[in-house]
C-alpha positions in Angstrom: 112.1 -5.2 51.9 110.0 -7.0 54.5 111.6 -9.7 56.7 109.7 -13.0 56.9 108.1 -13.7 60.3 109.8 -16.2 62.6 108.0 -19.3 63.8 107.4 -17.7 67.2 105.9 -14.6 65.7 103.6 -16.6 63.5 102.4 -18.6 66.4 101.3 -15.5 68.4 99.4 -14.0 65.4 97.1 -17.0 64.7 96.6 -18.3 68.2 93.0 -19.1 68.6 91.6 -21.9 70.8 88.2 -23.4 69.8 86.1 -23.5 72.9 82.6 -24.4 71.5 81.0 -25.1 68.2 77.2 -25.2 67.7 75.7 -26.4 64.5 72.2 -25.7 63.1 70.3 -28.6 61.6 68.6 -27.9 58.3 65.3 -28.7 59.9 65.7 -26.0 62.4 66.6 -23.5 59.7 63.5 -24.5 57.7 61.3 -24.1 60.8 62.8 -20.7 61.4 62.0 -19.7 57.8 58.4 -21.0 58.2 57.6 -18.5 61.0 57.2 -15.4 58.7 55.1 -17.4 56.3 52.8 -18.4 59.2 52.6 -14.8 60.3 51.8 -13.7 56.8 48.9 -16.3 56.6 47.7 -15.2 60.0 47.7 -11.5 59.1 46.1 -12.1 55.7 43.3 -14.1 57.2 42.7 -11.6 60.0 43.3 -8.3 58.2 43.0 -9.1 54.5 45.1 -6.9 52.1 46.0 -4.6 54.9 47.7 -7.5 56.7 49.7 -8.4 53.6 50.9 -4.8 53.0 51.7 -4.4 56.6 53.7 -7.6 56.6 55.8 -6.3 53.7 56.2 -2.8 55.2 57.1 -4.3 58.6 59.9 -6.4 57.0 61.4 -3.3 55.3 61.0 -0.9 58.3 62.5 -3.4 60.7 65.6 -3.7 58.6 65.9 0.1 58.3 65.4 0.5 62.1 68.0 -2.1 62.9 70.5 -0.7 60.4 70.2 2.8 61.8 70.6 1.5 65.4 73.6 -0.5 64.4 75.3 2.4 62.6 74.7 4.7 65.6 76.1 2.0 68.0 79.2 1.6 65.8 79.7 5.4 65.8 79.4 5.5 69.6 81.8 2.6 70.1 85.3 2.0 68.8 84.2 -0.8 66.5 84.3 -0.2 62.7 81.2 -0.7 60.7 83.4 -1.8 57.8 83.8 -5.2 59.6 80.1 -5.8 59.3 78.1 -6.6 56.2 74.5 -7.0 55.2 73.5 -10.5 54.3 70.3 -12.5 53.6 71.6 -15.9 54.6 69.3 -17.8 57.0 69.4 -17.8 60.0 71.7 -14.7 59.9 69.4 -12.2 58.1 70.6 -8.6 58.4 73.8 -7.1 59.7 76.5 -9.6 60.6 80.3 -9.7 61.0 82.4 -10.4 57.9 84.6 -12.9 59.6 85.1 -13.1 63.3 83.9 -10.6 65.9 84.6 -10.0 69.6 81.8 -11.6 71.6 81.4 -8.6 73.9 80.9 -6.3 70.9 78.4 -8.7 69.4 76.4 -8.9 72.7 76.4 -5.2 73.1 75.3 -4.5 69.6 72.4 -7.0 69.8 71.3 -5.8 73.2 71.1 -2.3 71.8 69.2 -3.6 68.7 66.7 -5.5 70.8 65.8 -2.8 73.3 66.2 0.3 71.2 64.3 -1.4 68.3 61.4 -2.2 70.6 61.4 1.4 71.9 61.3 2.7 68.3 58.4 0.4 67.6 56.6 1.5 70.8 57.1 5.1 69.8 55.4 4.4 66.5 52.3 3.1 68.3 50.1 6.2 67.8 50.7 6.3 64.0 50.8 2.6 63.1 47.7 0.6 62.6 47.3 -2.8 64.4 48.6 -5.1 61.6 51.6 -2.8 61.0 52.5 -2.8 64.7 52.1 -6.6 64.9 54.3 -7.0 61.8 57.0 -4.7 63.2 57.2 -6.6 66.5 57.1 -10.0 64.9 59.8 -9.1 62.3 62.0 -7.5 64.9 61.9 -10.4 67.2 62.2 -12.9 64.3 65.4 -11.3 62.9 67.1 -11.1 66.3 66.0 -14.5 67.6 69.1 -16.5 66.4 71.4 -13.8 67.7 69.8 -13.6 71.1 69.8 -17.4 71.3 73.5 -17.3 70.4 74.3 -14.9 73.2 72.3 -17.1 75.6 74.2 -20.2 74.5 77.6 -18.7 75.0 76.8 -16.6 78.2 78.9 -18.9 80.4 82.1 -18.4 78.4 84.5 -15.6 78.9 83.3 -12.3 77.3 86.7 -11.7 75.7 86.1 -14.5 73.2 85.7 -14.3 69.5 82.8 -15.7 67.5 82.6 -16.7 63.9 79.2 -17.0 62.2 78.7 -19.3 59.3 75.5 -20.4 57.6 75.1 -23.7 59.5 77.5 -23.3 62.5 78.8 -20.9 65.1 82.3 -21.2 66.5 83.4 -19.6 69.7 87.2 -19.0 70.2 89.4 -17.6 72.9 92.5 -15.7 71.9 
């Protein structure tokens, strides 16, 4: 039979100190969601039906590219991919941690996603037409923009912190 934890043991398990909390305003989320619509309008006017199809293909291919890079990064590091889930919850569209995540792991993953994703898109240059290439770049940067902004906002804090992403706020803790 299990023994209940003492007060001292309980205190050491759940000891997190909130360092910073950033909230997203609804207006900024709506502005963020308007960017792909503007790109769709731009591509439809400039390229016609080819722009519309490329916009849709770009959205799908970028998600597949980022998922592949993330799974390869998890395989290379000690982090488990089971702690990450796929969500479509603005502004966190794509792969995100279930609950909390070490900030160093988060930064490393998204640095890999940014640069390796751009490299994969650059490699596809000879085979992709102009609207598809534009769509791939725009979708890639659009999906990663909130995460890159997050790493920029918390860059002055200790890298051994823990972050927790929620729909309208981000919390940064130290253990």
